[in-house]
C-alpha positions in Angstrom: -12.5 -29.0 -34.9 -9.1 -30.1 -33.5 -6.7 -32.1 -35.5 -4.8 -33.4 -32.5 -5.4 -33.6 -28.8 -3.4 -34.7 -25.8 -5.0 -37.0 -23.2 -3.6 -36.0 -19.8 -4.6 -39.2 -18.1 -4.1 -43.0 -18.0 -6.1 -46.2 -17.8 -9.6 -46.7 -18.9 -10.6 -43.0 -19.2 -7.6 -42.3 -21.5 -8.6 -45.3 -23.7 -12.2 -44.1 -23.6 -11.2 -40.6 -24.9 -8.9 -42.0 -27.5 -11.7 -44.2 -29.0 -14.0 -41.2 -29.5 -11.2 -39.0 -30.9 -10.3 -41.8 -33.4 -14.0 -42.1 -34.4 -14.0 -38.3 -35.1 -10.8 -38.4 -37.1 -8.8 -36.6 -34.4 -5.2 -37.8 -33.7 -4.2 -38.4 -30.1 -1.2 -38.1 -27.9 -0.8 -40.1 -24.7 1.3 -39.3 -21.7 2.7 -42.0 -19.5 4.9 -42.7 -16.5 7.7 -45.2 -16.3 5.2 -47.7 -14.8 2.9 -47.3 -17.8 5.4 -47.6 -20.6 3.5 -50.6 -22.0 0.0 -49.6 -21.0 -3.0 -50.0 -23.3 -3.6 -46.2 -23.6 0.0 -45.8 -24.8 -0.4 -48.4 -27.5 -3.8 -47.0 -28.6 -2.6 -43.4 -29.1 -1.0 -42.1 -32.3 1.9 -40.7 -30.2 3.0 -41.0 -26.6 5.4 -39.0 -24.4 7.1 -40.2 -21.1 6.5 -37.6 -18.4 8.2 -39.1 -15.4 8.5 -41.7 -12.7 5.7 -44.0 -11.5 4.3 -42.0 -8.6 1.6 -39.7 -9.9 3.1 -36.7 -8.2 6.2 -37.2 -10.3 4.4 -37.7 -13.6 0.6 -37.3 -14.1 0.3 -34.4 -11.6 3.1 -32.4 -13.1 1.3 -29.8 -15.2 4.5 -28.4 -16.8 5.5 -31.8 -18.1 2.0 -32.4 -19.6 2.1 -29.0 -21.2 5.6 -29.5 -22.6 4.4 -32.8 -24.1 1.4 -31.0 -25.7 3.7 -28.3 -27.2 6.3 -30.8 -28.3 3.7 -32.8 -30.3 1.6 -29.9 -31.6 -1.5 -30.9 -29.7 -4.1 -28.1 -30.0 -6.1 -29.2 -26.9 -5.8 -31.2 -23.7 -8.5 -33.6 -22.4 -7.8 -34.2 -18.7 -10.2 -37.1 -18.2 -11.1 -37.3 -14.5 -8.8 -37.2 -11.4 -5.2 -35.9 -11.7 -5.4 -32.4 -13.3 -9.0 -32.5 -14.4 -10.2 -30.0 -11.8 -6.9 -28.0 -11.4 -7.6 -24.4 -12.1 -3.9 -23.5 -12.4 -3.4 -26.2 -15.1 -6.4 -24.9 -17.0 -5.0 -21.3 -16.8 -1.6 -22.6 -17.9 -3.2 -24.3 -21.0 -4.9 -21.0 -21.9 -1.6 -19.1 -21.5 0.1 -21.6 -23.9 -2.7 -21.2 -26.4 -3.8 -24.8 -25.9 -7.5 -25.5 -25.3 -8.4 -27.1 -22.0 -11.3 -29.5 -22.7 -13.3 -28.5 -19.7 -15.0 -25.6 -18.0 -13.5 -22.1 -17.7 -11.0 -21.4 -15.0 -13.5 -19.4 -13.0 -16.0 -22.3 -12.9 -13.3 -24.7 -11.7 -12.2 -22.2 -9.0 -15.8 -21.6 -7.9 -16.6 -25.3 -7.5 -13.0 -26.4 -6.5 -13.7 -25.5 -2.9 -16.7 -27.3 -1.5 -17.3 -24.6 1.1 -17.1 -21.7 -1.5 -19.4 -23.8 -3.8 -22.0 -24.0 -0.9 -21.9 -20.3 -0.5 -22.4 -19.7 -4.2 -25.3 -22.2 -4.4 -27.0 -20.7 -1.4 -27.0 -17.3 -3.1 -28.3 -18.9 -6.3 -31.2 -20.5 -4.4 -30.0 -24.1 -4.7 -31.1 -26.1 -1.6 -28.2 -27.1 0.8 -27.6 -29.7 3.5 -27.1 -28.0 6.9 -23.4 -27.6 7.7 -20.4 -25.4 8.4 -18.6 -24.1 5.3 -16.6 -21.3 6.8 -13.0 -20.1 6.5 -12.0 -20.6 10.1 -10.4 -24.0 10.0 -9.3 -24.4 13.6 -10.0 -27.9 14.9 -11.9 -26.3 17.9 -14.3 -24.4 15.6 -14.9 -27.4 13.4 -15.6 -29.6 16.4 -17.9 -26.9 18.0 -20.0 -26.8 14.8 -20.2 -30.6 14.8 -21.2 -30.7 18.4 -23.9 -28.0 17.8 -25.3 -29.8 14.8 -25.5 -33.1 16.6 -24.0 -36.4 15.4 -23.6 -38.1 13.0 -21.7 -35.5 10.9 -19.7 -35.9 7.8 -16.2 -34.3 7.4 -15.4 -33.5 3.8 -12.3 -32.1 2.1 -13.3 -28.7 0.5 -11.1 -29.6 -2.5 -12.1 -33.3 -2.5 -13.7 -35.9 -4.6 -14.0 -39.6 -5.0 -14.4 -40.2 -1.2 -10.9 -38.9 -0.4 -10.6 -36.8 2.7 -14.0 -37.8 3.9 -15.0 -39.3 7.3 -18.3 -40.1 9.0 -18.1 -39.1 12.7 -20.7 -40.7 15.0 -19.7 -39.1 18.4 -17.8 -36.2 19.8 -15.1 -38.6 21.1 -14.3 -39.7 17.6 -14.0 -36.3 16.1 -10.4 -35.4 16.7 -8.9 -38.6 15.2 -11.3 -38.5 12.2 -10.4 -34.8 11.5 -6.7 -35.6 11.5 -7.2 -38.5 9.2 -9.4 -36.6 6.8 -7.0 -33.6 6.7 -4.0 -35.8 6.1 -5.7 -37.8 3.3 -7.0 -34.5 1.7 -3.5 -33.0 1.8 -2.0 -36.1 0.2 -4.7 -36.3 -2.5 -5.3 -32.6 -3.3 -2.6 -30.6 -1.6 -5.3 -28.9 0.5 -6.4 -29.9 3.9 -9.4 -27.5 4.5 -12.6 -29.2 5.7 -16.3 -28.6 5.8 -18.7 -30.2 8.3 -22.2 -31.3 7.2 -25.1 -33.0 9.0 -25.0 -36.6 8.0 -28.3 -37.9 6.6 -28.8 -41.5 7.6 -31.1 -42.7 4.8 -30.4 -40.5 1.7 -30.0 -41.5 -1.9 -27.1 -40.1 -3.9 -28.6 -38.8 -7.1 -26.6 -36.7 -9.6 -27.6 -34.7 -12.7 -25.5 -34.7 -15.8 -25.4 -31.1 -17.2 -23.8 -29.7 -20.4 -23.4 -26.1 -21.4 -21.7 -24.6 -24.5 -19.9 -21.4 -25.1 -23.0 -19.8 -26.7 -25.3 -19.7 -23.7 -27.1 -23.1 -24.2 -27.5 -25.6 -21.4 -29.2 -28.9 -21.0 -29.4 -31.7 -18.4 -29.1 -35.3 -19.6 -31.2 -36.7 -16.7 -30.0 -38.4 -13.6 -27.9 -41.2 -12.2 -28.5 -43.0 -8.9 -25.1 -43.6 -7.2 -26.3 -44.6 -3.8 -24.5 -47.9 -3.5 -21.1 -47.0 -2.1 -18.2 -48.3 0.0 -15.6 -46.0 1.6 -17.8 -43.1 0.1 -16.9 -44.3 -3.4 -19.5 -45.6 -5.8 -19.7 -49.3 -6.6 -22.8 -49.7 -8.9 -24.4 -46.8 -10.6 -27.6 -46.8 -12.7 -29.6 -44.5 -14.9 -32.3 -43.4 -14.7 -32.8 -43.4 -10.9 -35.4 -46.0 -10.0 -38.7 -44.6 -8.7 -37.9 -41.1 -10.0 -41.1 -39.2 -10.9 -41.1 -36.5 -13.6 -41.8 -33.7 -11.1 -38.7 -34.4 -9.0 -36.6 -35.1 -12.1 -37.5 -31.7 -13.6 -37.0 -29.9 -10.3 -33.5 -31.5 -9.8 -32.6 -30.9 -13.5 -33.6 -27.2 -13.2 -31.7 -26.8 -9.9 -28.6 -28.4 -11.6 -28.8 -26.0 -14.5 -29.3 -23.1 -12.1 -26.1 -24.2 -10.3 -24.2 -24.3 -13.7 -25.5 -20.9 -14.8 -24.4 -19.4 -11.4 -20.8 -20.0 -12.4 -21.1 -19.5 -16.2 -20.4 -23.1 -16.8 -19.2 -24.7 -20.1 -18.7 -28.3 -21.0 -19.6 -31.5 -19.1 -20.4 -31.2 -15.4 -22.2 -33.2 -12.7 -24.3 -31.7 -10.0 -24.6 -34.1 -7.0 -27.6 -34.1 -4.7 -28.8 -36.0 -1.6 -32.4 -37.1 -2.2 -34.3 -37.8 1.0 -37.1 -40.2 1.6 -39.7 -37.4 1.3 -38.4 -36.3 -2.2 -36.6 -33.2 -0.8 -33.1 -32.9 -2.2 -30.0 -31.0 -1.2 -26.9 -29.8 -3.2 -23.7 -31.7 -2.3 -21.2 -30.6 -4.8 -20.5 -30.0 -8.5 -17.8 -32.0 -10.3 -16.4 -29.8 -13.1 -15.4 -32.8 -15.3 -16.6 -36.0 -16.8 -17.7 -38.5 -14.2 -16.5 -42.1 -13.9 -20.1 -43.2 -14.3 -20.9 -41.2 -17.4 -21.4 -44.4 -19.6 -24.8 -45.1 -18.0 -26.0 -41.7 -19.2 -24.6 -42.4 -22.7 -26.5 -45.7 -22.8 -29.9 -44.3 -21.9 -29.6 -41.2 -24.2 -27.7 -42.6 -27.1 -25.2 -39.8 -26.9 -21.3 -39.8 -26.8 -20.5 -37.4 -24.0 -16.8 -37.2 -24.9 -17.8 -36.2 -28.5 -20.0 -33.5 -26.9 -17.0 -32.3 -24.9 -14.8 -32.0 -27.9 -17.5 -30.2 -29.9 -18.2 -27.7 -27.1 -14.5 -27.1 -26.5 -14.1 -26.3 -30.3 -16.8 -23.6 -29.9 -19.7 -25.6 -31.5 -23.3 -25.5 -30.2 -24.7 -28.4 -28.1 -25.7 -31.2 -30.4 -29.3 -31.4 -29.0 -31.8 -29.2 -27.1 -33.5 -30.2 -23.9 -36.7 -31.1 -25.8 -34.8 -33.5 -28.1 -33.3 -35.5 -25.3 -35.1 -38.6 -24.2 -34.6 -41.5 -21.8 -34.5 -44.9 -23.5 -34.3 -48.0 -21.3 -32.2 -48.6 -18.2 -28.4 -48.9 -17.7 -26.1 -50.1 -14.9 -22.4 -49.7 -14.4 -20.4 -51.9 -12.0 -16.8 -51.0 -11.2 -14.4 -53.9 -11.3 -11.7 -53.4 -8.7 -8.6 -55.2 -7.6 -9.6 -55.2 -3.9 -10.6 -57.6 -1.1 -14.2 -56.9 0.0 -13.8 -59.4 2.9 -10.9 -57.3 4.2 -12.6 -53.9 4.3 -12.2 -53.4 0.6 -8.4 -53.0 0.9 -6.8 -52.6 -2.6 -4.6 -55.4 -3.8 -1.7 -55.5 -6.3 -0.6 -58.2 -8.6 -0.6 -59.4 -12.2 -3.7 -60.1 -14.3 -2.5 -63.6 -15.2 -5.9 -64.4 -16.8 -8.4 -61.8 -17.9 -11.5 -62.6 -19.9 -14.3 -60.0 -19.9 -17.8 -60.8 -21.1 -18.4 -60.4 -24.8 -19.3 -56.9 -25.8 -22.5 -56.1 -27.7 -25.2 -53.4 -28.0 -26.3 -54.4 -24.5 -22.9 -55.0 -22.9 -19.9 -52.6 -22.8 -16.6 -52.9 -21.1 -14.4 -49.8 -20.5 -10.9 -50.8 -19.5 -7.3 -49.7 -19.7 -5.7 -53.1 -19.0 -5.0 -56.4 -20.8 -4.1 -59.9 -19.7 -0.6 -59.9 -18.2 -0.8 -56.3 -17.0 0.2 -55.4 -13.5 -2.0 -53.6 -11.0 0.5 -51.5 -9.1 0.5 -49.5 -5.9 0.8 -46.2 -7.7 -2.7 -45.8 -9.1 -6.4 -46.4 -8.5 -7.0 -50.2 -8.4 -9.9 -50.1 -11.0 -9.6 -52.8 -13.6 -12.6 -51.9 -15.7 -16.1 -50.6 -15.8 -18.9 -53.1 -16.8 -21.8 -51.3 -18.4 -25.1 -53.0 -19.4 -28.3 -51.7 -21.0 -31.8 -53.1 -21.7 -35.4 -51.9 -22.1 -36.2 -51.8 -18.4 -34.5 -52.1 -15.0 -35.3 -55.8 -14.4 -34.0 -56.8 -17.8 -30.9 -54.7 -17.4 -30.2 -56.1 -14.0 -30.5 -59.6 -15.3 -27.9 -58.7 -18.0 -25.6 -57.3 -15.3 -25.8 -60.5 -13.2 -25.1 -62.6 -16.3 -22.2 -60.4 -17.4 -20.6 -60.5 -13.9 -20.7 -64.3 -13.9 -19.0 -64.2 -17.3 -16.2 -61.9 -16.0 -13.2 -64.0 -15.4 -10.1 -62.7 -13.7 -7.2 -64.6 -12.1 -4.0 -63.6 -10.4 -5.4 -61.3 -7.7 -8.5 -60.8 -5.5 -11.2 -58.8 -7.1 -14.7 -57.6 -6.2 -16.5 -59.5 -8.9 -18.2 -62.0 -6.6 -19.2 -59.2 -4.2 -20.7 -57.2 -7.1 -22.7 -60.3 -8.2 -24.0 -60.9 -4.7 -25.0 -57.2 -4.5 -26.7 -57.1 -7.9 -28.7 -60.3 -7.1 -29.7 -59.3 -3.5 -33.4 -58.9 -3.2 -33.3 -55.4 -1.7 -31.3 -54.2 -4.7 -33.6 -55.9 -7.2 -36.5 -54.0 -5.4 -34.5 -50.7 -5.7 -34.6 -50.3 -1.9 -31.5 -48.0 -2.1 -29.7 -45.5 0.1 -26.1 -44.7 0.8 -25.9 -47.2 3.7 -27.1 -50.1 1.5 -23.9 -52.2 1.8 -23.7 -52.0 5.6 -27.4 -52.5 6.0 -27.4 -55.7 3.9 -24.0 -57.2 4.7 -25.3 -60.7 5.4 -26.9 -60.8 2.0 -24.0 -59.4 0.1 -21.1 -61.2 1.8 -22.7 -64.6 2.1 -20.8 -67.8 1.2 -23.3 -70.5 0.3 -22.8 -73.9 1.7 -24.8 -75.4 -1.2 -22.4 -73.6 -3.6 -19.4 -75.2 -1.9 -21.0 -78.7 -2.1 -21.8 -78.1 -5.8 -18.3 -77.0 -6.8 -16.1 -79.0 -4.5 -16.5 -82.1 -6.7 -15.3 -80.1 -9.7 -12.2 -78.9 -7.9 -11.5 -82.4 -6.6 -12.0 -84.0 -10.1 -9.6 -81.5 -11.6 -6.9 -82.2 -9.0 -7.2 -86.0 -9.6 -7.0 -85.6 -13.4 -4.2 -83.1 -13.1 -2.3 -85.5 -10.8 -2.7 -88.3 -13.3 -1.8 -86.0 -16.2 1.4 -84.9 -14.4 2.4 -88.5 -13.6 1.8 -89.5 -17.2 3.9 -86.6 -18.5 6.7 -87.6 -16.1 6.5 -91.2 -17.2 6.7 -90.2 -20.8 10.1 -88.5 -20.2 11.5 -91.5 -18.2 14.0 -94.0 -19.7 11.8 -96.7 -18.2 8.2 -95.5 -18.8 6.9 -98.9 -17.6 8.3 -98.6 -14.2 5.7 -99.2 -11.4 6.7 -95.8 -10.0 5.1 -94.2 -13.1 1.6 -95.9 -12.6 -0.9 -93.0 -13.1 -4.0 -94.6 -11.7 -3.2 -94.2 -8.0 -3.0 -97.9 -7.5 -1.4 -99.2 -4.2 -0.9 -102.6 -2.9 -3.6 -104.0 -0.6 -5.7 -100.8 -0.4 -8.2 -98.8 -2.4 -7.3 -96.1 -4.8 -7.8 -93.0 -2.7 -7.0 -89.4 -3.3 -7.1 -87.0 -0.4 -6.7 -83.2 -0.4 -6.6 -80.5 2.2 -8.0 -77.5 0.3 -8.6 -73.8 0.9 -11.6 -73.2 -1.2 -13.2 -69.7 -1.4 -11.5 -68.9 1.9 -12.8 -72.1 3.6 -10.7 -74.9 4.9 -11.9 -78.3 3.6 -10.5 -81.8 3.7 -11.9 -84.0 0.9 -11.3 -87.7 0.2 -12.1 -89.3 -3.2 -12.2 -93.1 -3.5 -12.2 -94.8 -6.9 -15.3 -97.0 -7.1 -14.7 -98.1 -10.7 -12.1 -97.2 -13.3 -12.3 -93.4 -13.7 -15.2 -93.0 -11.3 -14.9 -91.6 -7.7 -17.1 -91.0 -4.6 -16.3 -88.1 -2.2 -16.4 -87.6 1.5 -15.4 -84.7 3.8 -14.1 -86.4 7.0 -13.8 -83.3 9.1 -17.5 -82.5 8.6 -18.3 -86.2 8.9 -20.1 -86.0 5.6 -20.1 -88.4 2.7 -21.1 -87.0 -0.7 -22.6 -89.7 -2.7 -21.5 -88.4 -6.0 -19.9 -90.2 -8.9 -17.2 -88.3 -10.7 -15.7 -88.8 -14.1 -14.3 -86.6 -16.8 -11.3 -85.5 -18.8 -8.9 -82.6 -18.7 -7.8 -80.9 -21.9 -5.3 -78.2 -21.1 -7.3 -75.8 -18.9 -10.7 -77.1 -20.0 -12.4 -79.6 -17.6 -15.2 -81.7 -19.0 -16.9 -83.3 -15.9 -19.7 -85.7 -15.3 -21.0 -85.4 -11.8 -23.9 -87.9 -11.2 -24.8 -87.6 -14.8 -24.7 -83.8 -14.8 -22.2 -82.8 -17.5 -20.5 -79.5 -16.7 -17.7 -77.6 -18.6 -15.3 -75.6 -16.5 -12.1 -73.6 -17.1 -9.3 -73.7 -14.6 -6.4 -71.3 -14.5 -3.4 -71.6 -12.2 -1.4 -68.7 -10.7 1.2 -69.0 -7.9 -0.3 -72.2 -6.5 -3.9 -70.9 -6.6 -6.4 -72.3 -9.0 -9.3 -70.2 -10.3 -12.3 -72.3 -11.5 -14.9 -70.8 -13.8 -18.2 -72.2 -14.9 -21.2 -70.6 -16.6 -22.7 -69.9 -13.2 -19.9 -69.3 -10.8 -16.3 -68.7 -10.1 -14.2 -69.9 -7.2 -10.6 -70.0 -6.0 -8.9 -73.0 -4.4 -5.5 -74.1 -3.4 -3.9 -77.1 -1.8 -2.9 -76.4 1.8 0.6 -77.6 2.4 1.3 -79.6 5.7 2.6 -77.6 8.6 6.1 -78.9 9.3 6.5 -76.8 12.4 8.6 -74.0 10.9 6.0 -71.3 10.7 7.0 -69.6 13.9 4.7 -68.1 16.5 2.3 -65.7 14.8 1.4 -64.1 18.2 5.0 -62.8 18.5 5.3 -61.7 14.8 4.2 -58.1 15.4 2.0 -56.2 12.9 2.2 -56.9 9.2 1.4 -54.4 6.4 -2.0 -55.4 4.9 -0.9 -54.2 1.5 2.1 -52.7 -0.3 2.1 -49.0 0.4 3.8 -45.9 2.0 3.9 -45.2 5.7 2.1 -41.9 6.3 2.4 -41.5 10.0 3.2 -43.1 13.3 0.7 -41.6 15.7 2.6 -42.9 18.8 6.3 -43.2 19.8 8.3 -46.4 20.4 7.9 -47.4 24.0 4.4 -45.9 24.3 1.6 -47.6 26.2 -1.5 -47.8 24.1 -5.1 -48.8 24.5 -7.0 -51.3 22.4 -8.1 -49.8 19.0 -5.7 -46.9 19.3 -4.0 -46.0 16.0 -0.4 -47.2 15.7 0.5 -47.0 12.1 -1.1 -45.2 9.2 -0.3 -46.2 5.6 -1.5 -45.2 2.2 -1.7 -47.2 -1.0 -3.6 -46.9 -4.3 -5.1 -43.5 -3.2 -6.5 -45.0 0.0 -5.5 -44.7 3.6 -5.5 -47.6 6.1 -5.0 -47.4 9.9 -3.5 -50.2 11.8 -4.8 -50.3 15.4 -3.7 -52.0 18.6 -5.6 -55.3 19.0 -5.4 -55.0 22.8 -4.0 -52.8 25.5 -0.2 -53.0 25.4 3.2 -51.4 24.6 4.7 -50.5 21.2 8.2 -51.8 21.8 9.7 -50.9 18.4 8.8 -49.7 14.9 10.4 -51.3 11.9 9.3 -48.5 9.6 9.3 -44.7 9.4 7.0 -42.1 7.7 7.8 -42.0 4.0 9.0 -45.7 3.8 7.6 -47.8 1.0 6.8 -51.2 2.5 5.8 -54.5 0.9 2.5 -56.2 1.7 3.1 -58.6 4.6 6.2 -56.7 5.9 6.5 -56.6 9.7 5.9 -53.1 10.9 5.7 -53.1 14.7 7.0 -55.1 17.7 4.0 -55.0 20.0 3.6 -56.6 23.4 0.0 -57.0 24.7 -0.6 -56.3 28.4 -1.1 -59.5 30.4 -4.5 -59.0 32.1 -4.6 -62.3 33.8 
């Protein structure tokens, strides 16, 4: 076994590998960019080496610097995690040439599966069932489009070197094809340095089911059952589970055997995942094979009781697989929810910021949190916006799902928008509970998943209002205590005014909704609420006390404890059952300018990739004007109407801040 390994990655997967290595008595070396100098994976490792600037292409993707760090520290092996160099055949070959073990499959296996089109050809010869499509070498746009037209729409464009949803586009008509192809090729080139494409028939109601395989250097191979990864957005997985609900033993064995057949066809070693599309009639089709550890591997660990990173290390050291197929069993059910810094209400665009408050649920035998960040860390533009993976386990699916919902409610993050509420709505949606799954689940059930409950607002608006009243009084008291005349009437903290009732009014933005609320003191320390704009009076009596960030409230005799965290004028309120954000809307003093003339603003901090039209061009509604990229995702800004692009305030390659004005655009007056 190795004495020391280098982890050629960052974030939660680097921390995950380090934990197992430490458990096995193996010393670890971390590598880090300038942006990650104080990152958790750096502090966890025994040693750490700086390998470059913040952009991954100037640090984590530089194979020579990673290898130099391994040689410098005496690491005997390199664990690549996933992403970055994990499926880079040249890096694997360079490790071998430097007499450093690459903890992954042989170079030939990576090369065979590194091209999706070549992989399809290999699998076809091996007898693994394939989705109809074009996987040829002729990459001319006309040929690709001709095959798409012949197959019939919808089709799926996929980067041959891709993964993680990058370089992938659904195309629903011939008219959309050219723009989708350009975008997919551009994103693929940016992510993988390769813009070759394949075209597949797009199945409209498939499930995405993948098989975890493991092979050693001595000819042994097993599959560790399946994971259902059907629930996706932007072709990236959101919630995964194992085993796949409704899977019968016949189909499980058939898919497992097909996955091992795929692995044997390329003389595989180590951890790999064979991904299939499972149709409604139980037929299944090979999609691709990922020659690395998957993001969602923890759900397999939870149902098998195995540490897959330990398996990787043992296989890379030449040992036999720890168990045979007959010894592997499924125990219970597990879910993984990916916690992201992103805005589900804005097409899941990634967001940046500081994790000003971070309190994950308490870990136990049933709840696991894999993360690479701590409170106070920054989510930057340079890397994937994942904050953590929340993994739960229980004896059956229903109980595991209840644990997932509870743990999501206990996940408390402030300082940026996250997908936690979205995940909770998804996990508690009736079709998800009934396991009515396919890859179009989110779009099909948007109304259920993106709902904002009126009853929820009425329930939590009193809490927010009570907090603001108590905070106002507390601030006034603190100010009075510092005054040379603390008994001055200007320091009265009870809101008293001559000849009128004690009234507190607030204009709030609460969970994205604009609300005006008025609280009138009915007796000392007790208030009734009304919302004048809605012409609604809430006959509730409020009272309570505020101790730091802890609010102890009594609302009509219902005692509730809440925590409130402030960040840049935004308050995050957490209870046992819910979380919401609210802020006080400042009055408009007339200096905000005319938004209609403000041009287009960057929806996020990122890099300008392309300007598809020239300044002065006349464009049609929905035509692409600016294409930008941030946090490994591409976003297209389109014309809101027919008009003219007067001027660009940016150029390709520019790094722009979120909210920065990008375009001077004049809409055509059609009146």
